[in-house]
C-alpha positions in Angstrom: 17.1 -9.1 22.0 15.3 -5.7 22.3 15.6 -4.9 18.6 13.7 -8.1 17.7 11.0 -7.3 20.3 10.6 -3.8 18.9 10.4 -5.2 15.3 7.7 -7.6 16.2 5.9 -5.0 18.4 5.6 -2.8 15.3 5.3 -5.4 12.6 2.5 -7.6 13.9 -0.1 -4.9 14.3 0.9 -3.6 10.9 0.3 -7.1 9.4 -3.2 -7.1 10.9 -3.9 -3.6 9.5 -2.6 -4.7 6.1 -4.9 -7.7 6.0 -7.9 -5.5 6.8 -7.2 -3.0 4.0 -8.9 -4.9 1.2 -11.8 -5.7 3.4 -13.6 -2.4 2.6 -14.0 -3.5 -1.0 -14.7 -7.1 -0.1 -17.4 -6.1 2.4 -19.1 -3.9 -0.3 -18.9 -6.8 -2.7 -20.4 -9.3 -0.2 -23.3 -7.0 0.7 -24.2 -6.3 -2.9 -23.8 -9.9 -3.7 -26.9 -10.6 -1.6 -29.0 -8.2 -3.6 -29.0 -10.5 -6.6 -27.9 -8.1 -9.3 -24.8 -9.1 -11.3 -24.4 -5.6 -12.6 -24.1 -4.2 -9.1 -21.4 -6.9 -8.3 -19.5 -5.8 -11.3 -19.9 -2.1 -10.4 -18.6 -2.7 -6.9 -15.6 -4.7 -8.2 -14.7 -1.9 -10.6 -15.4 0.9 -8.1 -13.3 -0.7 -5.5 -10.4 -1.2 -8.0 -10.8 2.4 -9.0 -10.4 3.8 -5.5 -7.7 1.3 -4.6 -5.7 2.6 -7.6 -6.4 6.3 -6.8 -5.4 6.0 -3.1 -2.4 3.8 -3.9 -1.0 6.7 -6.1 -1.4 9.0 -3.1 0.3 6.6 -0.7 3.1 9.2 -0.3 0.9 10.9 2.3 1.5 8.0 4.7 5.0 7.0 3.6 6.4 10.5 3.4 5.1 11.3 6.9 6.3 8.2 8.7 10.0 8.6 7.9 10.2 12.3 8.8 8.3 11.7 12.0 10.5 8.7 13.0 13.6 10.8 12.5 12.2 13.7 14.6 11.2 11.2 17.3 14.7 9.7 17.4 16.2 13.2 17.6 13.7 14.2 20.3 12.6 17.2 18.2 9.1 17.7 19.6 8.4 20.9 17.7 9.4 19.1 14.5 7.1 16.2 15.3 4.2 18.6 15.7 5.1 20.5 12.5 5.2 17.3 10.5 1.8 16.3 11.8 0.1 19.6 10.9 1.8 19.8 7.5 0.8 16.3 6.7 -2.9 17.0 7.6 -2.8 20.2 5.5 -1.3 18.4 2.5 -3.7 15.5 2.7 -6.7 17.9 2.9 -5.5 20.0 0.0 -5.0 16.9 -2.2 -8.4 15.6 -1.2 -10.1 18.9 -2.0 -8.3 19.0 -5.4 -9.6 15.5 -6.0 -13.2 16.6 -5.3 -12.8 19.7 -7.4 -11.5 17.6 -10.3 -13.7 14.5 -9.6 -15.3 14.5 -13.1 -11.9 14.4 -14.9 -10.6 11.9 -12.4 -13.6 9.6 -13.1 -12.9 9.9 -16.9 -9.3 9.0 -16.4 -10.2 6.0 -14.2 -12.7 4.8 -16.7 -10.2 4.9 -19.5 -7.6 3.1 -17.4 -9.9 0.3 -16.2 -12.3 0.2 -19.2 -15.4 -1.4 -17.4 -18.2 -3.0 -19.4 -20.8 -0.5 -20.7 -23.6 -2.1 -18.7 -22.0 -1.2 -15.4 -20.7 2.3 -16.2 -23.8 4.1 -14.8 -23.6 2.0 -11.6 -19.9 2.6 -11.2 -20.5 6.3 -11.6 -23.1 6.2 -8.8 -20.7 4.4 -6.5 -17.8 6.8 -7.4 -19.9 10.0 -7.0 -20.6 9.0 -3.3 -17.2 7.5 -2.4 -15.2 10.4 -3.8 -16.5 12.5 -0.8 -14.6 10.1 1.5 -11.3 11.4 0.0 -10.6 13.9 2.8 -11.1 11.2 5.4 -8.9 8.7 3.6 -6.0 11.0 2.6 -5.9 12.9 5.9 -6.2 9.6 7.7 -3.3 8.2 5.7 -1.1 11.1 6.9 -2.2 10.4 10.5 -1.4 6.7 10.2 2.0 7.6 8.9 2.6 9.9 11.8 1.5 7.2 14.3 4.0 4.7 12.7 6.8 7.3 12.9 5.9 7.7 16.6 6.6 4.0 17.0 2.9 3.2 17.3 1.3 0.7 15.0 -1.3 -0.5 17.4 -3.5 2.6 16.9 -3.6 2.2 13.1 -4.6 -1.4 13.7 -7.4 -0.4 16.0 -8.6 2.2 13.5 -8.6 -0.3 10.6 -10.5 -2.9 12.6 -13.2 -0.4 13.8 -13.5 1.1 10.3 -14.2 -2.3 8.8 -16.6 -3.4 11.4 -18.5 -0.1 11.1 -18.5 -0.5 7.3 -20.2 -3.9 7.6 -22.8 -2.6 10.0 -23.6 0.6 8.2 -23.7 -1.0 4.8 -26.1 -3.7 6.0 -28.4 -1.2 7.6 -28.4 1.2 4.6 -28.9 -1.6 2.1 -31.4 -3.9 3.8 -33.2 -1.5 6.2 -33.3 1.7 4.2 -33.3 -0.1 0.8 -30.6 2.2 -0.7 -28.9 -0.7 -2.6 -25.7 0.4 -4.3 -25.9 3.9 -2.9 -26.2 2.5 0.6 -23.0 0.4 0.1 -21.1 3.5 -1.1 -22.5 5.7 1.7 -21.7 3.0 4.3 -18.1 2.9 3.1 -17.7 6.7 3.1 -19.2 7.0 6.7 -16.9 4.3 7.9 -13.9 6.2 6.5 -14.9 9.3 8.4 -15.3 7.3 11.6 -11.8 6.0 11.1 -10.2 9.4 10.8 -12.3 10.7 13.7 -10.8 7.9 15.9 -7.3 8.9 14.6 -7.9 12.5 15.7 -9.3 11.4 19.0 -6.1 9.4 19.7 -3.7 12.3 18.9 -3.7 14.0 22.3 -2.2 11.0 23.9 0.8 10.9 21.6 1.2 14.6 20.6 4.2 16.0 22.5 4.1 19.4 24.1 5.6 22.3 22.2 9.1 23.2 23.5 9.5 26.6 21.8 7.1 29.5 21.6 7.6 29.8 17.8 4.9 28.7 15.4 6.6 25.5 14.2 4.0 24.5 11.7 4.9 27.4 9.6 8.4 25.9 8.9 8.8 26.5 5.1 12.0 24.4 5.1 10.2 21.4 6.5 7.3 21.9 4.0 9.8 21.9 1.1 11.4 18.8 2.5 8.0 17.1 2.7 7.1 18.1 -0.9 10.5 16.8 -2.2 10.2 13.6 -0.2 6.6 13.0 -1.2 7.3 13.8 -4.8 9.9 11.1 -5.1 7.5 8.6 -3.4 4.7 9.7 -5.8 6.9 9.1 -8.9 8.1 5.7 -7.5 4.5 4.7 -7.0 3.7 5.6 -10.6 6.4 3.2 -11.6 4.8 0.4 -9.6 1.3 1.4 -11.0 2.7 1.3 -14.6 4.1 -2.2 -14.1 0.9 -3.6 -12.5 -1.4 -2.1 -15.1 0.8 -3.4 -17.9 0.9 -6.8 -16.3 -3.0 -6.7 -16.0 -3.3 -5.4 -19.6 -1.0 -8.0 -21.2 -2.8 -10.8 -19.3 -6.1 -9.5 -20.6 -4.7 -9.6 -24.2 -4.0 -13.3 -23.7 -7.7 -14.0 -23.2 -10.1 -14.4 -20.3 -8.5 -17.6 -19.1 -5.0 -16.2 -18.9 -6.4 -13.1 -17.2 -8.1 -15.2 -14.6 -4.9 -17.3 -14.1 -2.7 -14.2 -13.7 -5.2 -12.6 -11.3 -5.3 -15.8 -9.1 -1.5 -16.3 -9.1 -1.0 -12.6 -8.3 -2.8 -13.4 -5.0 0.4 -15.3 -4.0 2.3 -12.0 -4.3 -0.4 -10.0 -2.4 -0.4 -12.5 0.5 3.4 -12.3 0.8 3.3 -8.5 0.6 0.8 -8.3 3.5 3.3 -10.0 5.8 6.6 -8.4 4.5 5.0 -4.9 4.5 4.5 -5.3 8.2 8.2 -5.6 8.7 8.8 -2.8 6.2 6.6 -0.6 8.5 8.9 -1.6 11.4 11.8 -0.6 9.2 10.3 2.8 8.6 9.7 3.4 12.3 12.9 2.0 13.8 15.2 2.9 10.9 14.0 6.5 10.9 14.2 6.7 14.7 17.8 5.5 15.0 18.8 7.5 11.9 17.4 10.6 13.6 19.1 9.8 16.9 22.4 9.3 14.9 22.8 5.9 16.6 24.7 4.0 13.9 25.0 0.8 15.9 21.3 0.5 16.6 20.5 1.4 13.0 22.8 -1.4 11.8 21.1 -3.9 14.1 17.7 -2.9 12.8 18.8 -3.5 9.2 20.5 -6.8 9.9 17.6 -8.1 12.0 15.0 -7.1 9.5 16.8 -9.1 6.9 17.0 -12.1 9.2 13.3 -11.9 9.6 12.9 -11.4 5.8 15.0 -14.5 5.1 13.0 -16.6 7.6 9.6 -15.4 6.1 10.9 -16.0 2.6 11.8 -19.6 3.4 8.4 -20.2 5.0 6.5 -18.8 2.1 8.6 -20.5 -0.5 8.0 -23.9 1.1 4.3 -23.0 1.6 3.9 -22.1 -2.1 5.9 -25.2 -3.4 3.9 -27.6 -1.2 0.5 -25.9 -1.0 0.3 -23.8 -4.2 -2.0 -26.2 -5.9 -4.3 -26.2 -2.9 -4.4 -22.4 -2.8 -5.4 -22.2 -6.5 -8.1 -24.8 -5.8 -9.4 -22.6 -2.9 -9.6 -19.5 -5.2 -11.3 -21.1 -8.1 -13.2 -24.2 -9.2 -13.0 -23.5 -12.9 -11.4 -26.6 -14.4 -9.8 -24.7 -17.3 -8.3 -22.0 -15.0 -7.1 -24.5 -12.5 -5.5 -26.6 -15.2 -3.7 -23.7 -16.9 -2.6 -22.3 -13.5 -0.4 -25.4 -13.1 1.6 -24.3 -16.1 2.6 -21.0 -14.5 2.5 -21.8 -10.7 6.3 -22.4 -10.5 6.7 -18.6 -11.0 5.0 -18.0 -7.6 7.6 -20.1 -5.9 10.1 -17.4 -6.8 8.1 -14.4 -5.6 9.3 -14.5 -2.0 13.0 -14.9 -3.1 12.8 -12.1 -5.7 10.7 -9.7 -3.6 12.0 -9.9 0.0 14.9 -7.4 -0.3 12.8 -4.8 -2.1 10.2 -4.8 0.7 12.8 -4.6 3.5 14.8 -1.9 1.8 11.7 0.1 1.0 10.9 0.3 4.7 14.5 1.4 5.6 14.7 3.9 2.8 11.3 5.5 3.7 12.4 5.7 7.3 15.6 7.5 6.5 13.9 9.6 3.7 16.3 8.3 1.0 13.3 8.4 -1.3 15.3 9.7 -4.3 17.4 6.5 -4.2 14.2 4.4 -3.8 12.8 6.1 -6.9 15.9 5.4 -8.9 15.7 1.7 -8.0 12.0 1.6 -9.2 12.9 3.4 -12.5 15.8 0.9 -13.2 13.6 -2.1 -12.3 10.6 -0.8 -14.4 12.9 -0.3 -17.4 14.2 -3.8 -17.2 10.6 -5.1 -16.7 9.5 -3.6 -20.0 12.7 -4.7 -21.7 12.4 -8.3 -20.7 8.8 -8.6 -21.7 9.5 -6.8 -25.0 12.4 -9.1 -25.9 10.8 -12.4 -24.8 7.0 -12.0 -25.1 6.8 -13.1 -28.8 8.4 -16.5 -27.9 7.3 -17.1 -24.4 4.1 -15.0 -24.0 2.7 -15.2 -20.5 5.9 -16.9 -19.2 7.8 -13.8 -20.3 5.4 -11.6 -18.4 6.0 -13.4 -15.2 9.7 -13.5 -15.8 9.7 -9.7 -16.3 7.7 -9.2 -13.1 10.1 -11.2 -11.0 13.0 -9.3 -12.6 11.2 -6.1 -11.6 10.9 -7.3 -8.0 14.5 -8.5 -7.8 16.1 -5.5 -9.3 14.5 -3.1 -6.9 16.2 -5.0 -4.1 19.5 -5.4 -5.9 19.8 -1.7 -6.8 18.9 -0.6 -3.2 21.4 -3.1 -1.8 24.2 -1.5 -3.9 23.2 2.0 -3.0 23.1 1.2 0.7 26.9 1.3 0.8 26.8 5.0 0.0 24.1 5.5 2.7 26.2 3.9 5.4 29.1 6.3 4.5 26.8 9.3 4.9 25.4 8.2 8.3 25.1 11.1 10.7 26.0 13.8 8.1 
C-alpha cells in the first residue's frame, strides 16, 4: 500500500536522525574522556545536558514549521511554503540572538536547574561560553529541518545529522589532540560542526524551494506570522510541561540517593530507546497528516492515522517483548555496578509498560503537529502533567520510587488518552 510506503520512506531516515542526535554530546564526552581529567568529563556531561535542555525547550522551531509546511504542500500553496520558510528562519535567528544577548542569565538559570558540583562549574562555564555561539546554527537549523519534513523530505535532515556528527568527531579530535585546546577544543569542534550542518541545509534549499507564483512579497504575511507565533506558543508551553515532568522525575530520583538516581537514569534509557523509533513515525505523521489535511483529502488522512497506529501497535509489541525478555541484559550492558544492577531488578517491570503507555501519545503528537492542533496537544500535556504530580503526591510516601514510575506511566498514557478523545472533534471539523 502506498500509504505504508510513504510512512516508511519518511520514518526510517527520521529514526536514523534521532539516533544521531545524542551523539554530539557523546562524542564530546568520549574525546574528553581520553584527556584523563575527571573534572572535564563531568563538565562535558553537565554542559551537554544543559544545551539539550535549552534546545528541547525551543523545539517548537522545528515542530511548528513542519505542520504548517506540510499543509501548504498538500494545498499546493507555493507562496505559503516560501513564507513559512523565511518566517521560520527569522524567528529562529531572533530567538538565537536573544539567547546570546541574555547568555549570562541563561547560564545562571541552567546552573540553578542542574546544580553541578562546584569543582566543575568553571569548566562548565568555559564549555557554555563557546557553545552558546552555536545557537543561531542550531535554532535556524531546526526550523530548516522542520521545513524539509513538511516538504515530505526526511532524507536531507538525516544526511545533515550524519555529516554534522562525523565533522564533530574530526574537528574535536584535531582541536584537542593537535592544537592542544582540551575542553575549549571540544566545545569549538561542536560549534563548528553545528554551523556546517546549517550550511548544508541552506545548500539543499534551492532543490526543494518552489518558485513564487505571485508577485507579492509573501514573506511579509502578518496573518501567517501570527499563526506561527500562536502555534509555536502552544508547542512551547507543551514542551515546558514535558520538561517539568522530566526534571521532577530526575529530582525525586536524586532525593532517593545515588543508587536510586543511577537506577532511574539507566531504566529511563528504555524510554529513550523506544522514543527514538516512535518519533520517526511521529515525523511521518507530521508530514503526511499535514499534507492530506492541507489537501482536504479526508480519506487519505484517515488512512495515514490508521496505518500509523498499526505500525505503532506492531512496534509496541516488539519492544514490550524485547524489554520483558532482554531487559536484564540491557541493564547489564549499561552498568556493571552490582548494587545498581540488583536494585534495577526491583523496578524493571515498569519498563515493560513504557511502550504500551506511550505509543498513542507519540503517534498523536505527530498527527496533531501536522494539522497544527497544538492547542489540543497542549491541553493533553497539562492534564497528563497534573495527574503525574497528583499520583506521585498521593502515593510517594508509601511507595517511594515505585510511585514515581507509576506517575510517569500515567503521564504517558493520559497524553494519548486525552488526544484520542479529542480526535473525534477534529474529524468533525475536517476541511473547515
